[in-house]
Structures are given as structure tokens and as C-alpha cells.
C-alpha positions in Angstrom: -0.1 0.0 0.0 3.0 2.3 -0.5 2.1 5.4 -2.4 5.6 5.8 -3.7 8.3 3.4 -4.9 11.9 4.4 -5.4 14.8 2.6 -6.8 17.0 4.5 -4.4 15.3 3.6 -1.1 17.2 1.2 1.3 19.8 0.5 -1.3 23.0 -1.6 -1.0 26.4 -0.2 -1.8 25.8 -0.9 -5.6 22.4 0.9 -5.6 20.3 -2.2 -5.6 17.8 -3.3 -3.0 18.8 -6.2 -0.8 16.5 -9.3 -1.3 15.1 -8.9 2.3 14.4 -5.2 1.9 12.9 -5.8 -1.5 10.5 -8.4 -0.1 9.5 -6.2 2.8 8.7 -3.2 0.7 6.6 -4.6 -2.1 3.0 -3.6 -2.3 1.9 -7.1 -1.8 3.8 -7.5 1.4 2.4 -4.3 2.8 -1.1 -5.3 1.8 -0.7 -8.7 3.5 0.6 -7.2 6.7 -2.3 -4.6 6.8 -5.1 -7.3 6.1 -3.5 -9.6 8.6 -3.7 -6.9 11.4 -7.5 -6.7 10.7 -7.9 -9.9 12.8 -5.8 -8.6 15.7 -7.7 -5.9 17.5 -5.3 -5.5 20.3 -2.6 -4.5 17.9 -4.7 -1.6 16.5 -4.3 1.9 17.9 -8.0 3.0 18.1 -7.1 6.1 20.2 -4.9 7.4 17.3 -7.6 6.5 14.7 -10.1 8.7 16.8 -7.6 11.5 16.8 -7.4 11.3 13.0 -11.2 11.3 12.7 -11.4 14.4 14.9 -8.8 16.3 13.0 -10.1 15.4 9.6 -12.9 17.8 10.6 -10.9 20.5 12.5 -7.5 20.5 10.9 -7.0 17.8 8.2 -3.5 19.3 7.4 -2.3 17.8 10.7 -3.5 14.3 9.6 -1.4 14.5 6.5 1.6 15.9 8.4 1.5 12.6 10.3 1.6 10.8 7.1 4.9 12.5 6.4 6.1 11.4 9.8 5.0 7.8 8.9 7.0 8.0 5.7 10.1 9.0 7.6 9.8 6.4 10.3 8.2 3.4 8.6 9.0 4.2 5.0 5.4 4.3 3.8 2.8 7.0 3.5 -0.4 5.0 3.8 -1.7 3.7 7.1 -0.2 0.4 8.3 -2.9 0.1 11.0 -6.4 -0.8 10.0 -8.0 0.8 13.1 -9.3 3.7 11.0 -11.0 1.4 8.6 -12.6 -0.5 11.4 -13.9 2.6 13.0 -15.2 3.9 9.7 -17.0 0.7 9.1 -18.7 1.0 12.5 -19.7 4.7 11.8 -21.1 3.5 8.5 -23.2 0.8 10.0 -24.5 3.0 12.9 -25.3 5.9 10.7 -27.0 3.8 8.0 -29.2 2.1 10.7 -30.1 5.6 12.0 -30.9 6.6 8.4 -33.2 3.6 8.0 -34.9 4.5 11.4 -35.5 8.1 10.3 -36.9 7.0 6.9 -39.2 4.5 8.8 -37.7 1.4 7.1 -38.3 -2.2 8.3 -35.5 -4.5 9.4 -34.9 -6.1 6.0 -35.1 -2.8 4.2 -32.6 -1.4 6.6 -30.2 -4.4 6.0 -30.5 -3.8 2.2 -29.8 -0.1 2.7 -26.8 -1.0 4.7 -25.4 -3.4 2.1 -26.0 -0.7 -0.6 -24.3 2.1 1.3 -21.3 -0.1 2.3 -20.7 -1.9 -1.1 -21.9 0.8 -3.5 -21.6 4.2 -1.9 -18.4 3.7 0.0 -16.5 0.8 -1.6 -17.8 0.8 -5.2 -17.7 4.6 -5.7 -14.4 4.6 -3.7 -12.8 2.1 -6.1 -13.9 4.1 -9.1 -12.7 7.4 -7.7 -9.4 5.9 -6.4 -8.7 4.4 -9.7 -9.4 7.6 -11.5 -7.3 9.7 -9.2 -4.5 7.1 -9.4 -4.5 7.3 -13.2 -4.7 11.2 -13.3 -2.0 11.8 -10.7 0.5 9.3 -12.4 -0.3 10.5 -15.9 -0.4 14.3 -15.4 0.9 15.3 -11.9 4.1 13.5 -11.3 7.1 15.8 -11.7 9.4 15.0 -14.7 12.5 14.9 -12.4 10.9 12.3 -10.2 9.9 9.6 -12.6 11.3 7.0 -10.2 8.3 7.7 -8.1 4.6 7.0 -8.7 1.4 7.2 -6.7 0.2 3.7 -6.0 -3.5 2.7 -6.0 -3.5 1.8 -2.4 -2.7 5.3 -1.2 -5.3 6.8 -3.6 -8.0 4.6 -1.9 -6.6 5.6 1.5 -7.1 9.3 0.6 -10.7 8.4 -0.5 -11.4 7.0 3.0 -10.1 10.1 4.6 -12.3 12.3 2.5 -15.3 10.1 2.8 -15.4 10.1 6.6 -16.4 13.8 7.0 -19.0 13.4 4.2 -20.4 10.4 6.0 -20.8 12.2 9.3 -22.4 15.3 7.7 -24.9 13.5 5.4 -25.5 10.3 7.4 -25.5 11.6 10.9 -25.9 15.4 11.3 -28.5 15.6 8.5 -30.6 13.0 10.3 -31.7 15.4 12.9 -33.2 17.8 10.2 -34.7 15.4 7.6 -38.2 14.8 8.8 -39.0 18.2 10.3 -37.0 20.6 8.1 -35.3 19.2 5.0 -37.9 17.1 3.2 -40.6 19.7 3.8 -41.6 21.7 0.8 -40.4 25.0 2.2 -37.6 27.0 0.8 -35.8 26.8 4.1 -35.9 23.0 4.0 -34.1 22.5 0.7 -31.7 25.4 1.6 -30.6 23.6 4.7 -30.4 20.2 3.0 -28.5 21.5 -0.1 -26.2 23.5 2.1 -25.2 20.4 4.0 -24.5 18.7 0.7 -22.4 21.6 -0.3 -20.4 21.4 2.9 -20.0 17.6 2.8 -18.9 17.4 -0.9 -16.7 20.5 -0.4 -14.9 18.8 2.5 -14.5 15.7 0.4 -12.8 17.7 -2.5 -10.6 19.6 0.0 -9.4 16.6 2.0 -8.6 14.8 -1.3 -6.6 17.8 -2.4 -4.6 17.7 0.8 -3.9 14.0 0.3 -2.3 14.5 -3.0 -0.6 17.8 -2.3 1.1 16.0 0.7 3.2 13.9 -1.8 6.3 16.0 -2.6 6.8 14.4 -6.0 3.5 15.7 -7.4 3.0 19.1 -9.1 0.0 21.3 -9.9 -2.2 19.6 -7.4 -4.2 22.8 -7.1 -6.2 21.6 -10.1 -7.9 19.1 -7.8 -9.7 22.1 -6.3 -11.3 23.1 -9.7 -14.4 20.9 -9.0 -15.4 23.5 -6.3 -16.5 25.8 -9.1 -18.9 23.2 -10.5 -20.1 22.4 -7.0 -21.0 25.9 -6.2 -22.7 26.4 -9.6 -24.8 23.3 -9.0 -25.6 24.5 -5.6 -26.9 27.8 -6.8 -28.9 26.2 -9.6 -30.5 23.8 -7.1 -31.6 26.7 -4.9 -33.0 28.6 -7.9 -34.9 25.5 -9.2 -36.0 24.3 -5.8 -34.2 21.0 -6.3 -34.0 19.1 -3.0 -31.0 16.8 -3.0 -31.8 15.1 0.3 -35.4 14.5 -0.6 -34.2 12.9 -3.9 -31.7 10.8 -2.1 -34.4 9.5 0.4 -36.7 8.6 -2.5 -33.9 6.8 -4.2 -33.0 4.8 -1.1 -36.5 3.8 -0.6 -36.8 2.7 -4.2 -33.6 0.6 -4.0 -34.6 -1.3 -0.9 -38.1 -2.3 -2.0 
């Protein structure tokens, strides 16, 4: 799950990796170590994962500064501890159950909703976005003088998870308190509140994604990742002008999918 690979790292005197170091630093070895730790809860640092979740809201720059520290101490950018993924999964389950309760869904409908949110909204869309960002960053953003480095797919997916967490909390937790009595009403104030929460949530996703790629020193022109903000604001203004209620549309879509 290393975001970078370098022919110069941990080299022997002749500039080649030793067989032991080469085996330890392959993407497959890192992935195996990460997945193996999923079954050892006592080895996970949940306190640190909670710290990351808190600062993804208040100061996401600090989270990525810690990624720099991990690169210096463990020779990898991406997390080697699955505690964040475990807590994110728990958040996803709890918030989706709450969503099903607010929408007055039955038990089996809520289970279907949970499966949809986990495997489509989070994992499926995440795989698509991570693959797209992996291709774009390697094709257009890597500095010419650093062609020995490349952004690996695992790090791109890690950035997606970082950006997805604030979006999840805003749309699947905070929004729950306003859906029935404010947002899905036919009032102007209702769709203003709902669409504004969407603006904040997607804006957070774009910004945290930008921070993830700008943290890699071998990438250039990462500011282009902020350009979708312009389209986001335009769609927000159009939705207010047309009375298009994003949340009401989402609720209708979810109810249709779980029937």
C-alpha cells in the first residue's frame, strides 16, 4: 500500500535493494501485513484513529503531516494500522441504521440499505474514484524529475477513505436530525438547509482529497484538484434557484432501492 516506490530507497552499496528489503517493501507485502492486522484488534491503535477522525474535521492538514512522519519512520505514506478502517465501518453501520430508522424502514429494508451504502456508496464509488485519481496523478501530476516515483493505487484509496469520513458524518449523521421536520418539507428553508449540508459535505471531500495528493512532494500542480469547487458551487446555486432538494431525492432513491 505504499504510495511511492523508489529505486534508491534502502539500497545496498551498488544501488540495488537487498532481497530482504525488496521483499518487505513490495505492495503485496504491505497489503498482506495490513489485512492480517484486521484480525488482531489488540494491535490496533484506536485512540490514534479517533484522533485522526477528529482532526479530519478541525485540521486535516495535521493528519497529513502525520503521514509525512510515517513515511520517515516506517518508509510508507499509507496507514499500516487498520484501526481507522474498522472505526469507519462501525460509523457507516450505525449511521445507516439511523438513516433507516428516520426513513421508517423495516428490518430487512434497513439491511438492504446498509449493504447498498457499504458496497456501492463507499466501496464501489471509492474504487472508481481511487482508480481515476491514481491514473490522473500518475499521468499528469508526477514531476518529470521524479519519474522514479509513482502514486500507488492503495494510497489513492486511503485518501478516499479520509475524505469520505467527514462526508459520511455530515450526510448520514448530522443531517438525520433535520430530515423529517425541516429538509424534506416543501419549504424554501428546507431545501436550503439540505442542499447547504450537501455543499459542505462534498466540499470537504474535495478539500481533503486535495490535501492528500498535495502532501506527496513528487506531485505538481495539485491545485487543479480544487477546480471541482467551481462546478459544485454552480450546481448549488442552480439547485436553490430551481427548488431541487438533493436530500429528498436521495431519500426517495434509497426507498426505491430497498423495496
